[in-house]
mmJSON file of the N, C-alpha and C atoms, coordinates in Angstrom:
{"data_MODEL":{"atom_site":{
"group_PDB":["ATOM","ATOM","ATOM","ATOM","ATOM","ATOM","ATOM","ATOM","ATOM","ATOM","ATOM","ATOM","ATOM","ATOM","ATOM","ATOM","ATOM","ATOM","ATOM","ATOM","ATOM","ATOM","ATOM","ATOM","ATOM","ATOM","ATOM","ATOM","ATOM","ATOM","ATOM","ATOM","ATOM","ATOM","ATOM","ATOM","ATOM","ATOM","ATOM","ATOM","ATOM","ATOM","ATOM","ATOM","ATOM","ATOM","ATOM","ATOM","ATOM","ATOM","ATOM","ATOM","ATOM","ATOM","ATOM","ATOM","ATOM","ATOM","ATOM","ATOM","ATOM","ATOM","ATOM","ATOM","ATOM","ATOM","ATOM","ATOM","ATOM","ATOM","ATOM","ATOM","ATOM","ATOM","ATOM","ATOM","ATOM","ATOM","ATOM","ATOM","ATOM","ATOM","ATOM","ATOM","ATOM","ATOM","ATOM","ATOM","ATOM","ATOM","ATOM","ATOM","ATOM","ATOM","ATOM","ATOM","ATOM","ATOM","ATOM","ATOM","ATOM","ATOM","ATOM","ATOM","ATOM","ATOM","ATOM","ATOM","ATOM","ATOM","ATOM","ATOM","ATOM","ATOM","ATOM","ATOM","ATOM","ATOM","ATOM","ATOM","ATOM","ATOM","ATOM","ATOM","ATOM","ATOM","ATOM","ATOM","ATOM","ATOM","ATOM","ATOM","ATOM","ATOM","ATOM","ATOM","ATOM","ATOM","ATOM","ATOM","ATOM","ATOM","ATOM","ATOM","ATOM","ATOM","ATOM","ATOM","ATOM","ATOM","ATOM","ATOM","ATOM","ATOM","ATOM","ATOM","ATOM","ATOM","ATOM","ATOM","ATOM","ATOM","ATOM","ATOM","ATOM","ATOM","ATOM","ATOM","ATOM","ATOM","ATOM","ATOM","ATOM","ATOM","ATOM","ATOM","ATOM","ATOM","ATOM","ATOM","ATOM","ATOM","ATOM","ATOM","ATOM","ATOM","ATOM","ATOM","ATOM","ATOM","ATOM","ATOM","ATOM","ATOM","ATOM","ATOM","ATOM","ATOM","ATOM","ATOM","ATOM","ATOM","ATOM","ATOM","ATOM","ATOM","ATOM","ATOM","ATOM","ATOM","ATOM","ATOM","ATOM","ATOM","ATOM","ATOM","ATOM","ATOM","ATOM","ATOM","ATOM","ATOM","ATOM","ATOM","ATOM","ATOM","ATOM","ATOM","ATOM","ATOM","ATOM","ATOM","ATOM","ATOM","ATOM","ATOM","ATOM","ATOM","ATOM","ATOM"],
"id":[1,2,3,4,5,6,7,8,9,10,11,12,13,14,15,16,17,18,19,20,21,22,23,24,25,26,27,28,29,30,31,32,33,34,35,36,37,38,39,40,41,42,43,44,45,46,47,48,49,50,51,52,53,54,55,56,57,58,59,60,61,62,63,64,65,66,67,68,69,70,71,72,73,74,75,76,77,78,79,80,81,82,83,84,85,86,87,88,89,90,91,92,93,94,95,96,97,98,99,100,101,102,103,104,105,106,107,108,109,110,111,112,113,114,115,116,117,118,119,120,121,122,123,124,125,126,127,128,129,130,131,132,133,134,135,136,137,138,139,140,141,142,143,144,145,146,147,148,149,150,151,152,153,154,155,156,157,158,159,160,161,162,163,164,165,166,167,168,169,170,171,172,173,174,175,176,177,178,179,180,181,182,183,184,185,186,187,188,189,190,191,192,193,194,195,196,197,198,199,200,201,202,203,204,205,206,207,208,209,210,211,212,213,214,215,216,217,218,219,220,221,222,223,224,225,226,227,228,229,230,231,232,233,234,235,236,237,238,239,240],
"type_symbol":["N","C","C","N","C","C","N","C","C","N","C","C","N","C","C","N","C","C","N","C","C","N","C","C","N","C","C","N","C","C","N","C","C","N","C","C","N","C","C","N","C","C","N","C","C","N","C","C","N","C","C","N","C","C","N","C","C","N","C","C","N","C","C","N","C","C","N","C","C","N","C","C","N","C","C","N","C","C","N","C","C","N","C","C","N","C","C","N","C","C","N","C","C","N","C","C","N","C","C","N","C","C","N","C","C","N","C","C","N","C","C","N","C","C","N","C","C","N","C","C","N","C","C","N","C","C","N","C","C","N","C","C","N","C","C","N","C","C","N","C","C","N","C","C","N","C","C","N","C","C","N","C","C","N","C","C","N","C","C","N","C","C","N","C","C","N","C","C","N","C","C","N","C","C","N","C","C","N","C","C","N","C","C","N","C","C","N","C","C","N","C","C","N","C","C","N","C","C","N","C","C","N","C","C","N","C","C","N","C","C","N","C","C","N","C","C","N","C","C","N","C","C","N","C","C","N","C","C","N","C","C","N","C","C","N","C","C","N","C","C"],
"label_atom_id":["N","CA","C","N","CA","C","N","CA","C","N","CA","C","N","CA","C","N","CA","C","N","CA","C","N","CA","C","N","CA","C","N","CA","C","N","CA","C","N","CA","C","N","CA","C","N","CA","C","N","CA","C","N","CA","C","N","CA","C","N","CA","C","N","CA","C","N","CA","C","N","CA","C","N","CA","C","N","CA","C","N","CA","C","N","CA","C","N","CA","C","N","CA","C","N","CA","C","N","CA","C","N","CA","C","N","CA","C","N","CA","C","N","CA","C","N","CA","C","N","CA","C","N","CA","C","N","CA","C","N","CA","C","N","CA","C","N","CA","C","N","CA","C","N","CA","C","N","CA","C","N","CA","C","N","CA","C","N","CA","C","N","CA","C","N","CA","C","N","CA","C","N","CA","C","N","CA","C","N","CA","C","N","CA","C","N","CA","C","N","CA","C","N","CA","C","N","CA","C","N","CA","C","N","CA","C","N","CA","C","N","CA","C","N","CA","C","N","CA","C","N","CA","C","N","CA","C","N","CA","C","N","CA","C","N","CA","C","N","CA","C","N","CA","C","N","CA","C","N","CA","C","N","CA","C","N","CA","C","N","CA","C","N","CA","C","N","CA","C","N","CA","C","N","CA","C","N","CA","C"],
"label_alt_id":[null,null,null,null,null,null,null,null,null,null,null,null,null,null,null,null,null,null,null,null,null,null,null,null,null,null,null,null,null,null,null,null,null,null,null,null,null,null,null,null,null,null,null,null,null,null,null,null,null,null,null,null,null,null,null,null,null,null,null,null,null,null,null,null,null,null,null,null,null,null,null,null,null,null,null,null,null,null,null,null,null,null,null,null,null,null,null,null,null,null,null,null,null,null,null,null,null,null,null,null,null,null,null,null,null,null,null,null,null,null,null,null,null,null,null,null,null,null,null,null,null,null,null,null,null,null,null,null,null,null,null,null,null,null,null,null,null,null,null,null,null,null,null,null,null,null,null,null,null,null,null,null,null,null,null,null,null,null,null,null,null,null,null,null,null,null,null,null,null,null,null,null,null,null,null,null,null,null,null,null,null,null,null,null,null,null,null,null,null,null,null,null,null,null,null,null,null,null,null,null,null,null,null,null,null,null,null,null,null,null,null,null,null,null,null,null,null,null,null,null,null,null,null,null,null,null,null,null,null,null,null,null,null,null,null,null,null,null,null,null],
"label_comp_id":["MET","MET","MET","CYS","CYS","CYS","ILE","ILE","ILE","CYS","CYS","CYS","ILE","ILE","ILE","ASN","ASN","ASN","CYS","CYS","CYS","ARG","ARG","ARG","HIS","HIS","HIS","ILE","ILE","ILE","ASP","ASP","ASP","TYR","TYR","TYR","CYS","CYS","CYS","LYS","LYS","LYS","THR","THR","THR","TYR","TYR","TYR","ASN","ASN","ASN","PHE","PHE","PHE","ILE","ILE","ILE","ASN","ASN","ASN","LYS","LYS","LYS","GLN","GLN","GLN","HIS","HIS","HIS","LEU","LEU","LEU","ASN","ASN","ASN","GLU","GLU","GLU","LYS","LYS","LYS","LYS","LYS","LYS","ASN","ASN","ASN","LEU","LEU","LEU","LYS","LYS","LYS","LYS","LYS","LYS","ILE","ILE","ILE","GLN","GLN","GLN","LEU","LEU","LEU","LEU","LEU","LEU","PHE","PHE","PHE","ILE","ILE","ILE","PRO","PRO","PRO","LYS","LYS","LYS","ASN","ASN","ASN","ILE","ILE","ILE","VAL","VAL","VAL","ILE","ILE","ILE","ASN","ASN","ASN","ILE","ILE","ILE","ASN","ASN","ASN","ILE","ILE","ILE","ASN","ASN","ASN","LYS","LYS","LYS","LYS","LYS","LYS","ASP","ASP","ASP","MET","MET","MET","TYR","TYR","TYR","THR","THR","THR","THR","THR","THR","ILE","ILE","ILE","ASP","ASP","ASP","TRP","TRP","TRP","ASP","ASP","ASP","LEU","LEU","LEU","ILE","ILE","ILE","GLU","GLU","GLU","CYS","CYS","CYS","LEU","LEU","LEU","SER","SER","SER","PHE","PHE","PHE","ILE","ILE","ILE","GLU","GLU","GLU","LYS","LYS","LYS","PRO","PRO","PRO","GLY","GLY","GLY","ASN","ASN","ASN","TRP","TRP","TRP","LEU","LEU","LEU","LEU","LEU","LEU","PHE","PHE","PHE","TYR","TYR","TYR","ASN","ASN","ASN","LYS","LYS","LYS"],
"label_asym_id":["A","A","A","A","A","A","A","A","A","A","A","A","A","A","A","A","A","A","A","A","A","A","A","A","A","A","A","A","A","A","A","A","A","A","A","A","A","A","A","A","A","A","A","A","A","A","A","A","A","A","A","A","A","A","A","A","A","A","A","A","A","A","A","A","A","A","A","A","A","A","A","A","A","A","A","A","A","A","A","A","A","A","A","A","A","A","A","A","A","A","A","A","A","A","A","A","A","A","A","A","A","A","A","A","A","A","A","A","A","A","A","A","A","A","A","A","A","A","A","A","A","A","A","A","A","A","A","A","A","A","A","A","A","A","A","A","A","A","A","A","A","A","A","A","A","A","A","A","A","A","A","A","A","A","A","A","A","A","A","A","A","A","A","A","A","A","A","A","A","A","A","A","A","A","A","A","A","A","A","A","A","A","A","A","A","A","A","A","A","A","A","A","A","A","A","A","A","A","A","A","A","A","A","A","A","A","A","A","A","A","A","A","A","A","A","A","A","A","A","A","A","A","A","A","A","A","A","A","A","A","A","A","A","A","A","A","A","A","A","A"],
"label_entity_id":["1","1","1","1","1","1","1","1","1","1","1","1","1","1","1","1","1","1","1","1","1","1","1","1","1","1","1","1","1","1","1","1","1","1","1","1","1","1","1","1","1","1","1","1","1","1","1","1","1","1","1","1","1","1","1","1","1","1","1","1","1","1","1","1","1","1","1","1","1","1","1","1","1","1","1","1","1","1","1","1","1","1","1","1","1","1","1","1","1","1","1","1","1","1","1","1","1","1","1","1","1","1","1","1","1","1","1","1","1","1","1","1","1","1","1","1","1","1","1","1","1","1","1","1","1","1","1","1","1","1","1","1","1","1","1","1","1","1","1","1","1","1","1","1","1","1","1","1","1","1","1","1","1","1","1","1","1","1","1","1","1","1","1","1","1","1","1","1","1","1","1","1","1","1","1","1","1","1","1","1","1","1","1","1","1","1","1","1","1","1","1","1","1","1","1","1","1","1","1","1","1","1","1","1","1","1","1","1","1","1","1","1","1","1","1","1","1","1","1","1","1","1","1","1","1","1","1","1","1","1","1","1","1","1","1","1","1","1","1","1"],
"label_seq_id":[1,1,1,2,2,2,3,3,3,4,4,4,5,5,5,6,6,6,7,7,7,8,8,8,9,9,9,10,10,10,11,11,11,12,12,12,13,13,13,14,14,14,15,15,15,16,16,16,17,17,17,18,18,18,19,19,19,20,20,20,21,21,21,22,22,22,23,23,23,24,24,24,25,25,25,26,26,26,27,27,27,28,28,28,29,29,29,30,30,30,31,31,31,32,32,32,33,33,33,34,34,34,35,35,35,36,36,36,37,37,37,38,38,38,39,39,39,40,40,40,41,41,41,42,42,42,43,43,43,44,44,44,45,45,45,46,46,46,47,47,47,48,48,48,49,49,49,50,50,50,51,51,51,52,52,52,53,53,53,54,54,54,55,55,55,56,56,56,57,57,57,58,58,58,59,59,59,60,60,60,61,61,61,62,62,62,63,63,63,64,64,64,65,65,65,66,66,66,67,67,67,68,68,68,69,69,69,70,70,70,71,71,71,72,72,72,73,73,73,74,74,74,75,75,75,76,76,76,77,77,77,78,78,78,79,79,79,80,80,80],
"pdbx_PDB_ins_code":[null,null,null,null,null,null,null,null,null,null,null,null,null,null,null,null,null,null,null,null,null,null,null,null,null,null,null,null,null,null,null,null,null,null,null,null,null,null,null,null,null,null,null,null,null,null,null,null,null,null,null,null,null,null,null,null,null,null,null,null,null,null,null,null,null,null,null,null,null,null,null,null,null,null,null,null,null,null,null,null,null,null,null,null,null,null,null,null,null,null,null,null,null,null,null,null,null,null,null,null,null,null,null,null,null,null,null,null,null,null,null,null,null,null,null,null,null,null,null,null,null,null,null,null,null,null,null,null,null,null,null,null,null,null,null,null,null,null,null,null,null,null,null,null,null,null,null,null,null,null,null,null,null,null,null,null,null,null,null,null,null,null,null,null,null,null,null,null,null,null,null,null,null,null,null,null,null,null,null,null,null,null,null,null,null,null,null,null,null,null,null,null,null,null,null,null,null,null,null,null,null,null,null,null,null,null,null,null,null,null,null,null,null,null,null,null,null,null,null,null,null,null,null,null,null,null,null,null,null,null,null,null,null,null,null,null,null,null,null,null],
"Cartn_x":[-3.948,-2.881,-2.023,-1.819,-0.937,0.538,1.031,2.402,3.503,3.023,3.863,4.726,4.049,4.77,6.116,6.349,7.642,8.492,8.252,8.92,9.942,11.077,12.168,11.79,10.868,10.55,9.504,9.0,7.909,8.201,9.402,9.818,9.441,9.38,9.277,8.34,7.508,6.741,5.248,4.958,3.682,2.504,2.615,1.335,1.118,2.112,1.937,1.304,1.829,1.318,-0.145,-0.589,-1.952,-2.816,-2.391,-3.175,-3.203,-2.207,-2.171,-3.09,-3.298,-4.281,-5.695,-5.855,-7.214,-7.57,-6.738,-6.829,-7.109,-6.501,-6.593,-7.783,-8.441,-9.624,-9.09,-7.83,-7.349,-7.462,-7.796,-8.133,-6.878,-5.791,-4.618,-3.528,-2.643,-1.419,-0.426,-0.12,0.998,2.266,3.195,4.613,5.019,5.621,6.045,7.369,7.144,8.228,8.309,9.552,9.831,9.411,8.36,7.717,8.359,9.448,10.157,9.879,9.345,9.336,7.931,7.786,6.501,6.62,5.967,5.953,5.592,5.944,5.462,4.462,3.422,2.451,1.911,1.154,0.527,-0.878,-1.26,-2.624,-3.12,-4.198,-4.759,-6.223,-6.369,-7.533,-8.39,-9.566,-10.442,-11.729,-11.762,-12.87,-13.901,-15.077,-16.177,-17.043,-17.09,-17.844,-18.998,-20.263,-21.391,-22.13,-22.295,-23.108,-23.961,-25.22,-26.287,-26.193,-26.015,-25.961,-24.405,-23.481,-22.051,-21.332,-20.536,-19.678,-18.293,-17.544,-15.952,-15.228,-14.173,-13.404,-12.033,-11.539,-10.163,-9.34,-8.178,-7.325,-6.075,-5.708,-4.603,-3.906,-2.589,-1.739,-1.19,-1.822,-1.482,-0.415,-0.152,0.855,1.673,2.919,3.72,4.98,5.443,6.655,7.828,7.629,8.848,9.032,8.301,8.462,9.713,10.581,11.744,11.646,11.608,11.342,12.438,11.974,12.736,11.92,11.771,10.88,10.886,9.859,9.856,10.329,10.497,10.795,9.852,8.625,7.582,7.748,8.398,8.731,9.829,10.763,11.659,11.074,10.281,9.6,8.752,8.0,7.254,7.862,9.003,9.864,10.858,10.858,11.831,11.636],
"Cartn_y":[9.618,8.664,8.187,6.788,6.214,6.676,7.115,7.561,6.399,5.198,4.062,3.895,4.544,4.313,5.063,6.061,6.755,6.498,5.352,4.976,3.896,4.028,3.043,1.633,1.547,0.299,-0.436,0.01,-0.675,-2.166,-2.474,-3.979,-4.99,-4.522,-5.516,-5.056,-4.078,-3.546,-4.364,-4.853,-5.518,-4.773,-3.383,-2.585,-2.338,-2.077,-1.888,-3.154,-4.374,-5.479,-5.724,-5.358,-5.329,-4.446,-3.182,-2.371,-2.669,-3.194,-3.708,-4.723,-5.767,-6.759,-6.27,-5.212,-4.559,-4.018,-3.373,-2.731,-3.877,-4.954,-6.001,-6.816,-6.674,-7.575,-8.995,-9.246,-10.494,-11.406,-10.936,-11.818,-12.166,-11.273,-11.513,-11.896,-12.833,-13.116,-12.053,-11.683,-10.7,-11.33,-10.586,-11.055,-11.531,-12.618,-13.255,-12.462,-11.773,-10.897,-11.357,-11.021,-11.344,-10.149,-10.174,-9.068,-9.043,-8.231,-8.075,-6.613,-5.754,-4.475,-4.1,-3.713,-3.235,-1.798,-0.88,0.533,1.004,2.146,2.725,3.97,3.959,5.023,5.316,4.479,4.7,5.312,5.962,6.389,6.012,5.247,4.657,5.376,5.952,6.542,5.587,5.399,4.369,5.157,5.303,5.956,5.0,5.099,4.235,5.056,4.556,5.33,4.395,5.035,4.205,4.964,4.28,4.828,3.751,4.107,3.111,1.844,0.735,-0.475,-1.005,-0.179,-0.454,0.264,-0.409,0.273,-0.067,0.974,0.709,1.377,0.657,1.048,1.334,2.613,2.888,3.092,2.273,2.342,3.194,4.14,4.969,5.158,4.937,5.317,6.682,7.48,8.939,9.427,8.668,9.124,7.905,7.986,6.843,7.475,7.147,7.752,7.102,5.835,5.083,5.428,6.412,6.894,7.397,6.867,7.349,7.658,8.865,9.082,8.594,7.829,7.43,7.456,8.72,8.882,7.769,7.304,6.255,4.923,4.587,3.334,2.294,2.565,1.546,1.115,2.074,1.5,0.356,0.475,-0.567,-1.809,-1.61,-2.759,-3.592,-2.971,-3.74,-4.118,-3.693,-4.106,-5.15,-5.687,-6.683,-7.992],
"Cartn_z":[-2.115,-2.72,-1.598,-1.705,-0.764,-0.884,0.159,0.222,0.012,0.182,0.167,-1.215,-2.235,-3.587,-3.54,-2.816,-2.761,-1.532,-0.919,0.384,0.016,0.635,0.567,1.118,1.991,2.546,1.724,0.476,-0.121,-0.415,-0.659,-0.936,0.125,1.272,2.427,3.597,3.302,4.329,4.397,5.713,5.895,5.684,6.073,5.748,4.318,3.633,2.07,1.544,1.8,1.441,1.634,2.978,3.411,2.452,2.403,1.556,0.141,-0.44,-1.912,-2.05,-1.093,-1.161,-1.082,-0.392,-0.335,-1.803,-2.305,-3.673,-4.633,-4.633,-5.578,-5.141,-4.067,-3.56,-3.43,-3.141,-3.063,-4.136,-5.343,-6.529,-7.332,-7.301,-8.036,-7.041,-7.522,-6.836,-6.717,-5.444,-5.362,-5.484,-5.845,-5.803,-4.445,-4.229,-2.977,-2.5,-1.415,-0.949,0.61,1.091,2.552,3.319,4.062,4.83,6.209,6.294,7.543,8.226,7.554,8.073,8.607,9.733,10.435,10.658,9.861,10.062,11.317,11.883,13.11,13.039,13.734,13.793,12.343,11.858,10.518,10.58,9.635,9.436,8.221,8.153,6.856,6.692,5.563,5.088,4.217,4.771,4.015,3.445,2.168,1.541,0.946,1.48,0.887,-0.05,-1.135,-2.262,-2.802,-2.81,-3.198,-4.356,-5.554,-6.588,-7.001,-6.998,-7.338,-6.57,-7.134,-6.448,-6.153,-6.588,-6.401,-5.365,-4.462,-3.43,-3.752,-3.618,-3.778,-2.549,-2.331,-1.098,-1.541,-1.088,-1.432,-0.284,-0.079,0.984,0.718,1.544,1.313,2.636,2.676,3.86,3.645,4.68,4.495,5.466,6.382,7.348,8.078,8.036,8.555,9.005,10.324,10.98,10.326,9.778,9.204,7.726,7.054,5.861,5.562,4.564,4.176,2.52,2.064,0.68,-0.25,-1.202,-2.283,-3.539,-4.181,-5.359,-6.418,-6.894,-8.043,-7.58,-6.327,-5.845,-6.254,-6.403,-6.849,-8.161,-9.086,-10.322,-10.43,-9.471,-9.394,-8.794,-7.765,-7.081,-8.054,-8.947,-9.883,-11.165,-11.449,-12.579,-12.225,-11.035,-10.683,-11.139],
"occupancy":[1.0,1.0,1.0,1.0,1.0,1.0,1.0,1.0,1.0,1.0,1.0,1.0,1.0,1.0,1.0,1.0,1.0,1.0,1.0,1.0,1.0,1.0,1.0,1.0,1.0,1.0,1.0,1.0,1.0,1.0,1.0,1.0,1.0,1.0,1.0,1.0,1.0,1.0,1.0,1.0,1.0,1.0,1.0,1.0,1.0,1.0,1.0,1.0,1.0,1.0,1.0,1.0,1.0,1.0,1.0,1.0,1.0,1.0,1.0,1.0,1.0,1.0,1.0,1.0,1.0,1.0,1.0,1.0,1.0,1.0,1.0,1.0,1.0,1.0,1.0,1.0,1.0,1.0,1.0,1.0,1.0,1.0,1.0,1.0,1.0,1.0,1.0,1.0,1.0,1.0,1.0,1.0,1.0,1.0,1.0,1.0,1.0,1.0,1.0,1.0,1.0,1.0,1.0,1.0,1.0,1.0,1.0,1.0,1.0,1.0,1.0,1.0,1.0,1.0,1.0,1.0,1.0,1.0,1.0,1.0,1.0,1.0,1.0,1.0,1.0,1.0,1.0,1.0,1.0,1.0,1.0,1.0,1.0,1.0,1.0,1.0,1.0,1.0,1.0,1.0,1.0,1.0,1.0,1.0,1.0,1.0,1.0,1.0,1.0,1.0,1.0,1.0,1.0,1.0,1.0,1.0,1.0,1.0,1.0,1.0,1.0,1.0,1.0,1.0,1.0,1.0,1.0,1.0,1.0,1.0,1.0,1.0,1.0,1.0,1.0,1.0,1.0,1.0,1.0,1.0,1.0,1.0,1.0,1.0,1.0,1.0,1.0,1.0,1.0,1.0,1.0,1.0,1.0,1.0,1.0,1.0,1.0,1.0,1.0,1.0,1.0,1.0,1.0,1.0,1.0,1.0,1.0,1.0,1.0,1.0,1.0,1.0,1.0,1.0,1.0,1.0,1.0,1.0,1.0,1.0,1.0,1.0,1.0,1.0,1.0,1.0,1.0,1.0,1.0,1.0,1.0,1.0,1.0,1.0,1.0,1.0,1.0,1.0,1.0,1.0],
"B_iso_or_equiv":[0.0,0.0,0.0,0.0,0.0,0.0,0.0,0.0,0.0,0.0,0.0,0.0,0.0,0.0,0.0,0.0,0.0,0.0,0.0,0.0,0.0,0.0,0.0,0.0,0.0,0.0,0.0,0.0,0.0,0.0,0.0,0.0,0.0,0.0,0.0,0.0,0.0,0.0,0.0,0.0,0.0,0.0,0.0,0.0,0.0,0.0,0.0,0.0,0.0,0.0,0.0,0.0,0.0,0.0,0.0,0.0,0.0,0.0,0.0,0.0,0.0,0.0,0.0,0.0,0.0,0.0,0.0,0.0,0.0,0.0,0.0,0.0,0.0,0.0,0.0,0.0,0.0,0.0,0.0,0.0,0.0,0.0,0.0,0.0,0.0,0.0,0.0,0.0,0.0,0.0,0.0,0.0,0.0,0.0,0.0,0.0,0.0,0.0,0.0,0.0,0.0,0.0,0.0,0.0,0.0,0.0,0.0,0.0,0.0,0.0,0.0,0.0,0.0,0.0,0.0,0.0,0.0,0.0,0.0,0.0,0.0,0.0,0.0,0.0,0.0,0.0,0.0,0.0,0.0,0.0,0.0,0.0,0.0,0.0,0.0,0.0,0.0,0.0,0.0,0.0,0.0,0.0,0.0,0.0,0.0,0.0,0.0,0.0,0.0,0.0,0.0,0.0,0.0,0.0,0.0,0.0,0.0,0.0,0.0,0.0,0.0,0.0,0.0,0.0,0.0,0.0,0.0,0.0,0.0,0.0,0.0,0.0,0.0,0.0,0.0,0.0,0.0,0.0,0.0,0.0,0.0,0.0,0.0,0.0,0.0,0.0,0.0,0.0,0.0,0.0,0.0,0.0,0.0,0.0,0.0,0.0,0.0,0.0,0.0,0.0,0.0,0.0,0.0,0.0,0.0,0.0,0.0,0.0,0.0,0.0,0.0,0.0,0.0,0.0,0.0,0.0,0.0,0.0,0.0,0.0,0.0,0.0,0.0,0.0,0.0,0.0,0.0,0.0,0.0,0.0,0.0,0.0,0.0,0.0,0.0,0.0,0.0,0.0,0.0,0.0],
"pdbx_formal_charge":[null,null,null,null,null,null,null,null,null,null,null,null,null,null,null,null,null,null,null,null,null,null,null,null,null,null,null,null,null,null,null,null,null,null,null,null,null,null,null,null,null,null,null,null,null,null,null,null,null,null,null,null,null,null,null,null,null,null,null,null,null,null,null,null,null,null,null,null,null,null,null,null,null,null,null,null,null,null,null,null,null,null,null,null,null,null,null,null,null,null,null,null,null,null,null,null,null,null,null,null,null,null,null,null,null,null,null,null,null,null,null,null,null,null,null,null,null,null,null,null,null,null,null,null,null,null,null,null,null,null,null,null,null,null,null,null,null,null,null,null,null,null,null,null,null,null,null,null,null,null,null,null,null,null,null,null,null,null,null,null,null,null,null,null,null,null,null,null,null,null,null,null,null,null,null,null,null,null,null,null,null,null,null,null,null,null,null,null,null,null,null,null,null,null,null,null,null,null,null,null,null,null,null,null,null,null,null,null,null,null,null,null,null,null,null,null,null,null,null,null,null,null,null,null,null,null,null,null,null,null,null,null,null,null,null,null,null,null,null,null],
"auth_seq_id":[1,1,1,2,2,2,3,3,3,4,4,4,5,5,5,6,6,6,7,7,7,8,8,8,9,9,9,10,10,10,11,11,11,12,12,12,13,13,13,14,14,14,15,15,15,16,16,16,17,17,17,18,18,18,19,19,19,20,20,20,21,21,21,22,22,22,23,23,23,24,24,24,25,25,25,26,26,26,27,27,27,28,28,28,29,29,29,30,30,30,31,31,31,32,32,32,33,33,33,34,34,34,35,35,35,36,36,36,37,37,37,38,38,38,39,39,39,40,40,40,41,41,41,42,42,42,43,43,43,44,44,44,45,45,45,46,46,46,47,47,47,48,48,48,49,49,49,50,50,50,51,51,51,52,52,52,53,53,53,54,54,54,55,55,55,56,56,56,57,57,57,58,58,58,59,59,59,60,60,60,61,61,61,62,62,62,63,63,63,64,64,64,65,65,65,66,66,66,67,67,67,68,68,68,69,69,69,70,70,70,71,71,71,72,72,72,73,73,73,74,74,74,75,75,75,76,76,76,77,77,77,78,78,78,79,79,79,80,80,80],
"auth_comp_id":["MET","MET","MET","CYS","CYS","CYS","ILE","ILE","ILE","CYS","CYS","CYS","ILE","ILE","ILE","ASN","ASN","ASN","CYS","CYS","CYS","ARG","ARG","ARG","HIS","HIS","HIS","ILE","ILE","ILE","ASP","ASP","ASP","TYR","TYR","TYR","CYS","CYS","CYS","LYS","LYS","LYS","THR","THR","THR","TYR","TYR","TYR","ASN","ASN","ASN","PHE","PHE","PHE","ILE","ILE","ILE","ASN","ASN","ASN","LYS","LYS","LYS","GLN","GLN","GLN","HIS","HIS","HIS","LEU","LEU","LEU","ASN","ASN","ASN","GLU","GLU","GLU","LYS","LYS","LYS","LYS","LYS","LYS","ASN","ASN","ASN","LEU","LEU","LEU","LYS","LYS","LYS","LYS","LYS","LYS","ILE","ILE","ILE","GLN","GLN","GLN","LEU","LEU","LEU","LEU","LEU","LEU","PHE","PHE","PHE","ILE","ILE","ILE","PRO","PRO","PRO","LYS","LYS","LYS","ASN","ASN","ASN","ILE","ILE","ILE","VAL","VAL","VAL","ILE","ILE","ILE","ASN","ASN","ASN","ILE","ILE","ILE","ASN","ASN","ASN","ILE","ILE","ILE","ASN","ASN","ASN","LYS","LYS","LYS","LYS","LYS","LYS","ASP","ASP","ASP","MET","MET","MET","TYR","TYR","TYR","THR","THR","THR","THR","THR","THR","ILE","ILE","ILE","ASP","ASP","ASP","TRP","TRP","TRP","ASP","ASP","ASP","LEU","LEU","LEU","ILE","ILE","ILE","GLU","GLU","GLU","CYS","CYS","CYS","LEU","LEU","LEU","SER","SER","SER","PHE","PHE","PHE","ILE","ILE","ILE","GLU","GLU","GLU","LYS","LYS","LYS","PRO","PRO","PRO","GLY","GLY","GLY","ASN","ASN","ASN","TRP","TRP","TRP","LEU","LEU","LEU","LEU","LEU","LEU","PHE","PHE","PHE","TYR","TYR","TYR","ASN","ASN","ASN","LYS","LYS","LYS"],
"auth_asym_id":["A","A","A","A","A","A","A","A","A","A","A","A","A","A","A","A","A","A","A","A","A","A","A","A","A","A","A","A","A","A","A","A","A","A","A","A","A","A","A","A","A","A","A","A","A","A","A","A","A","A","A","A","A","A","A","A","A","A","A","A","A","A","A","A","A","A","A","A","A","A","A","A","A","A","A","A","A","A","A","A","A","A","A","A","A","A","A","A","A","A","A","A","A","A","A","A","A","A","A","A","A","A","A","A","A","A","A","A","A","A","A","A","A","A","A","A","A","A","A","A","A","A","A","A","A","A","A","A","A","A","A","A","A","A","A","A","A","A","A","A","A","A","A","A","A","A","A","A","A","A","A","A","A","A","A","A","A","A","A","A","A","A","A","A","A","A","A","A","A","A","A","A","A","A","A","A","A","A","A","A","A","A","A","A","A","A","A","A","A","A","A","A","A","A","A","A","A","A","A","A","A","A","A","A","A","A","A","A","A","A","A","A","A","A","A","A","A","A","A","A","A","A","A","A","A","A","A","A","A","A","A","A","A","A","A","A","A","A","A","A"],
"auth_atom_id":["N","CA","C","N","CA","C","N","CA","C","N","CA","C","N","CA","C","N","CA","C","N","CA","C","N","CA","C","N","CA","C","N","CA","C","N","CA","C","N","CA","C","N","CA","C","N","CA","C","N","CA","C","N","CA","C","N","CA","C","N","CA","C","N","CA","C","N","CA","C","N","CA","C","N","CA","C","N","CA","C","N","CA","C","N","CA","C","N","CA","C","N","CA","C","N","CA","C","N","CA","C","N","CA","C","N","CA","C","N","CA","C","N","CA","C","N","CA","C","N","CA","C","N","CA","C","N","CA","C","N","CA","C","N","CA","C","N","CA","C","N","CA","C","N","CA","C","N","CA","C","N","CA","C","N","CA","C","N","CA","C","N","CA","C","N","CA","C","N","CA","C","N","CA","C","N","CA","C","N","CA","C","N","CA","C","N","CA","C","N","CA","C","N","CA","C","N","CA","C","N","CA","C","N","CA","C","N","CA","C","N","CA","C","N","CA","C","N","CA","C","N","CA","C","N","CA","C","N","CA","C","N","CA","C","N","CA","C","N","CA","C","N","CA","C","N","CA","C","N","CA","C","N","CA","C","N","CA","C","N","CA","C","N","CA","C","N","CA","C","N","CA","C","N","CA","C","N","CA","C"],
"pdbx_PDB_model_num":[1,1,1,1,1,1,1,1,1,1,1,1,1,1,1,1,1,1,1,1,1,1,1,1,1,1,1,1,1,1,1,1,1,1,1,1,1,1,1,1,1,1,1,1,1,1,1,1,1,1,1,1,1,1,1,1,1,1,1,1,1,1,1,1,1,1,1,1,1,1,1,1,1,1,1,1,1,1,1,1,1,1,1,1,1,1,1,1,1,1,1,1,1,1,1,1,1,1,1,1,1,1,1,1,1,1,1,1,1,1,1,1,1,1,1,1,1,1,1,1,1,1,1,1,1,1,1,1,1,1,1,1,1,1,1,1,1,1,1,1,1,1,1,1,1,1,1,1,1,1,1,1,1,1,1,1,1,1,1,1,1,1,1,1,1,1,1,1,1,1,1,1,1,1,1,1,1,1,1,1,1,1,1,1,1,1,1,1,1,1,1,1,1,1,1,1,1,1,1,1,1,1,1,1,1,1,1,1,1,1,1,1,1,1,1,1,1,1,1,1,1,1,1,1,1,1,1,1,1,1,1,1,1,1,1,1,1,1,1,1]
}}}
């Protein structure tokens, strides 16, 4: 699970925006936000799952030195 959902910086983080685009396969329009924040020393885990003829990719940010916990912040982000 991506730690971004409970981070104070979710509103304007370039890395979160990138990961979110990967999850959506760039098919949906994301909310236009001003991306000013570039986190430091991130680790992204990419899981590639293949079943029969289908391949899925799951992107998760698992480590970020810029992470500042704000539980439930993603609820506020998506309800704006």
